[in-house]
N, C-alpha and C positions, 0 to 999 in steps of 0.2 A: 225330174229333170234328167233321169237316166243314169244317176250314180249317187253314191253316198256323198254328203257334203260335209264331212268332217274336216277339221282344220288341215290335216295332212294332205287329203286329196284335192283340197281347194288350191293349194299352193303348188305352182309349177316352179320346181327348183331351178330349172334352167333359165328362168326368167326373173328371179329375184336376186338383187345384189345383196352381198353380206353387209354392205354399208354404203353410205353415200361417198363415191370416189371423189378426191380432191379435184377441183377445177383444173383444167389444163391451162398451161401458160400460153397467152395469146400473143399476137404480134404487137408491135410497138403502137401505143395509144394514138388514136386518130388516122391511122394509115387507110389508104384506099383498099377496101377489102377485095375488090376484083378489079386490078388495074388493067386488065385486058378487055374489059366489057364496055369499051367506049361507044359501041354501036347500039347498046341495048338500054332500054329505059328501066329495066329490072336488074336487081342483084342476082347474081348467078347461082347456079345449083350447089357449087362448092361451098358458097358462103351459108346457105340454107343448111346444108349438111353439118357444118361446123356449129350453127346455131342450135340444131337439134341435139348434137353431142353435149354441147354446154348446158342445154335445158335438162338433159338426162342426168348429168353430173350433179345438178342442183336439186335432184329429187323428183323432177316431172317425169311422167311416164309416156306422155305423147305431147308432141308440139307440132301444129300445123298452122297455116296462114290462109287468111282471107282478106278481102278489101271491104271498105266502109259502105259500099253500095250493094253488098251481097244479099241483103235481107229486105228487099223492097216491100214484101207482103206483110212482114211483121208489125209494122206501125198500125195497119188497119185491123189485124187480128187482136192487137193489144186494145185498140180503141173499142172494138165491139165487146171485147170480154170485160173491160171496165164499166162500160154502158149497161151491162146485163146484171151488175151488183155483185158479181161472183168474188170480187176481191174483199168483200166483208169490210172490216174496219181498217184495212191496210191503205190509208189515204195517201201515203207518200207515193203510191204507185201512180195515182192521178196527178198529183203535183209535180211529179217528174216526168210525166208523159211525153212532153215535147222533146226533152233532151234524150230520153230513152229511145225515141223512135228512130233516131238517125245518128250514128256514131259521130258524124261531122258536125252535129250541133253541139255535141259535147266537146270537140276539140276539132275546129276546121282544118288544122293542119294534118290531119290523119291521112296517110297514104296506104298503110297496111295495118292489119290486125293480126297480131300473133296470139293464137288461142292455146292454151296450155291445160293439160289435165294432170291431176295427181291421183293415183289410185289410192282409195281407202277400204278396200275389199276386206270383209270380216273373215275371222278364222272359222266361224261356224255359221249355220243357217240361222238368221235372226228370227224366223218364224217359230223355231223350237222354244224360244223363250216364252211365247205366249201361253204355253201349257203350264208354266210355273205360276199359279195363281196367287201364291204368297210372296212372289218376288216381283220387283218392278221392272218394267221393260223400258229402257232408254234407247232411243234412236242410235244406231250404229255410228253416225257422223259425229256424235258429241260424247262418245265414251272416253275420250282423252282430251287433248288440247283443242282449243278452238282453232278451226283451220284458217279463219281469216288472217290472223297475224302470221301465222306460219307461211301461208302462200304468198302474202303481200311481201314478205321479207325476202323470199326466193325470187319473187318476180323483180324486185329492186336489184338483186344481185345479177340477174340475167340482163336487166336494162343496163346496168353500169358496164357489163361485158360488152354489149352492143356499142355503147358510147365510145368504148376504147378502141373497138375494131373498125368502126365506120366513121369517116369524117362528117360533121354536121348532124349527128344523130340527135333527135329530140324524142322522148318517150313520155307516156303516161301509163301507170300501172293501175289496175282495177281488180278487185274481187268483187264478191256479189252484193256489197253494201252500196255500190255506185250505180247510177242510172244506166246500165249497160244491159243489153238482151244477150246474155251469155249463151244461152241454150240455142237460139237460132243462129248466132254466130258460130258457135261450136260445130253445128251441122254444116253450116256454109264452109267451114274449114276443113270438114271431114273427120272430126273427132268421133262422131256418132250421129244419131237422128233422134228426133223428138218422138218418144213413143207414145202410145195411146193414153198413158197416165201423164203425159205432158213433161216427163222428165227425159233426160239424154240417156240413150242406151248406146253402148259401145260393143262392137263385135269382138274386141280383145278383152275389155274389162267389165262387160255386163252393165249393171246399174251403178257401179261404185266409182265415179270420177267427180272429183272436185275441180271446178273450173277457174281459171284466171285469164286475164287478158293484158296485153302490152300493146297500146296504140303508139304508132311510130310514124315518123315522116319519111322512113326509108322505103323505096319502092321495091318490095318483094314481088315476085310472081306468085299468084294465089295457087293454093292446092285445090284439088278436086273436091266437091262437096260430098257428103254421104247421102245415101238414099235410104228410104223407109224399108225396113226389113221385118215389120211386125207380122205382115201377111194377115191371116184370118184369126191370129191369136188374140184372145181377149182376156187372158189370164189376170192381168193387172186390173182390169175393170171389174171382174166377177168377184175378186177377193176383197175388194174394198168393204170394210165393215159398216160404213155409213152411206154408201152408195153416192159418193162425192163426185162422180163422173156422169154428167147428164147425157153424154155422148162421147165417143172416142176423141181423144186429144183435147178434151175440155174439162178443166177442173172447176168445180164450185168450191172454193176455199171455205165458205161458211159451213160446209159438211164434213171438211177434212180434219182428221184427228190432229194432224201436224199443226194446222191452223189453231185448232181449238186449245190445244194444250201449250202452245208457244205464243202465237200473236193475240189471241182473244184474251182480253183483260177482264171481262166480267164473268157473271155466273154462265156456266156451260148448260145448254138445254137439257132438260130431263130425258128427252127423247135420244140423246146421244150418249149419255153416261153409261148405260149398260153395255153400249156397243164398244166402249173405249177398253174394256178389259183391264189389263195391268199396264197399258201403255200411259207413262207419265210425262214423257217428253218426246213428242214426234211420233211417227208410225213408218215403218218400213215395208208393210204388207206388199204395196204394190211394186216396190223395188225388188223385194227378196224373191217374188214369185216368177219373175222374169225368166223364160227358158234360156236367155243368152247369158245368164249367169253361170252356166256350165263352163264358160270359158274365163270366168273371173279368177283372180289371183289374189292372195293375201297381201295386204299393204306392205310395202318394204319400208315405208317411213315410220320409224318406231314412234313418234309423236302422234300417229294415227291409228296406232293399234290399241285396242281396249285396255284400260286399266282394270285390273281384277275387281277393284271395288266398284266399278261402275257397270260391270258386265251383267249382273243380276243381283242388285242389292235387294235386301229383305224389306218389305213394306214396313214391318214393325220397327226396324232400325231407322228407316227414314221419318217415321212419325215421331220418333224420339228427338230428332234434330231441333235445335233452336236456330235463330237466324245466324249466330256466329258459326255454329257447327255446319250449317248449310253452306257458308262461304267457304270454309276450309275444305269440306268434301268436294265442292265442285269448283275449286280454285283452278283457273285456266281454262274451264269448260264453258261451252256456250249456255249450259243450263243455268249458269248463275245470272244470266241477264234477264231472265223472267221474274226474279225476285222471289223472296221467301213465301209470301203469301199464296201466289199463283202456283208455285211449286207444291205448296201443301194442299191447295185445292185438288190438284191433280193426283196427288198421293192418296187423299181421302177418297176419291172416286174409284181408285185401284183397290183401295181396301173394301169399300162396298161391294165391288165385283169378286172379291177373292173368295167369298163363302166360308170364311174362316173366322169363327166367333172368337177366336183368341185375340184377334185385332180390335175387338170392341173396346178393351180398356185403353189403349193409347188414342183410340178415336174419340172417346168420351172426354179426354183431357182437352181436346181441341174445341169443346163447347164453350170454353172460357177464353178463347183466343180474343184479342181485340179487333180482329179483322172479321167483318161480317161475311166476307167472302169465304173464309175458313169455317166459321161457325155453321153456315148454311149447309156446306158440303159434309160437315160432320154429322149433321142431323140426317141428311140423306143416307150417308153410309150406315149410320146406326139402324135406320129403318130397314136395312137389308141384313143386319148382322145379330140383332137381338130380338128377343120374343115380344109380342105386343104388350104384354103386361110390363115388362121392363122399360119399354119405350115409353109407355104412359107415365111411368114414374118419373123418367127423366124429363118429359115434357112438363110436368107439374113443377119440377125442380127449377128449370131453366127458362121456360117460355114466359112466365110472368114478368121477368126482368128484361125481356128482350125488347129493344128499341128499333131494330131494323125490320122493315116490312118484308124483305126478302127471306130472311131467316125465319120470320113467323110463318110466312108461306110454306116453307119447306117442313115445318112442324105440322102444319095442317095437312099437308099432303102425305106426310110419313104416318102420322097416327090415324088419319082417316082410312088408309089402305091396309095398316097393319104390317107385320113383319114381311119382309120380302118385297115391299113396295118399290 
């Protein structure tokens, strides 16, 4: 990317606030924000400027506005993507398709959509952690507090400010758990553009923006949309370990490591496990490799900066967690939502990919887990960590009492191929 990406050089000191400034005191509640705009159907530029200042004071790094009819092509694109089966088991995308296709179906009174971005840029290059085979790699976005609650709270504060500033204001706030097509709306508002990896790219913040939306009945003038700046670059497509992009701008979630480690509830296919490396929750490869990250800056919001314990935890330590300790370690983090068994499934795959025989001991303990999901991945990991004679000994000890067909199949596959299978 043309320069070192250590934490110091990633941060632009002139663009990072030392802390979140206190919100400015606004005018009296409910007053007309632009008394002189009797002849315009839009609120004026001065009010938009104050809105952006208020958004900045609440921790948002970018605030722009679009209108509810700004993404007419998005519904057809979503329909085609869902029809292809690329959404995997994420059934809620289909069940909310109608409301997701048009903001006015979600709330008919919507006149303007305020799109907001909060930077969560990391201090270090996320790709560097992939070389630490005995350490687990957790996606940048979840190395501290779950952003959903943080951003929704700030959106509500900004909405309250709006309601005090303008008569008759009505709002609804959304983070990405609602049926809102945030990325197309963000591009329409000018926050960035949808890259070839189907994620938003910003000229100012690279790959690292969380998005939030405020739907309002206030008539703001829309900002200009952003255009695609990917050019001929295909770095995000080329780096994908599992080749999850059948073509530019289209993701097949069924092959995506983020989907497999977070959304997928069952056994992860054998063809994907070696490709996962040490990634135990999400994958940042296509985000991190983007050349536009040369403009990225370190997150100014402390709750989005990585906790030391989650930056590169040792796989051995994670294998020793029980359910209670797992909940403590990941308290407030999005990791906790996948549950202990799926988390352990992911860690066992990372252990199998580590090439570290010292991890065989804690992996063996998982052969007695009450979860078949965990036992199966323990067998797979041991098949890559111990010698064939030791694996055969473990099979004689544990396979006879095994009642789950998937675990038995893992034993057969592991012992049939020997060590390193």
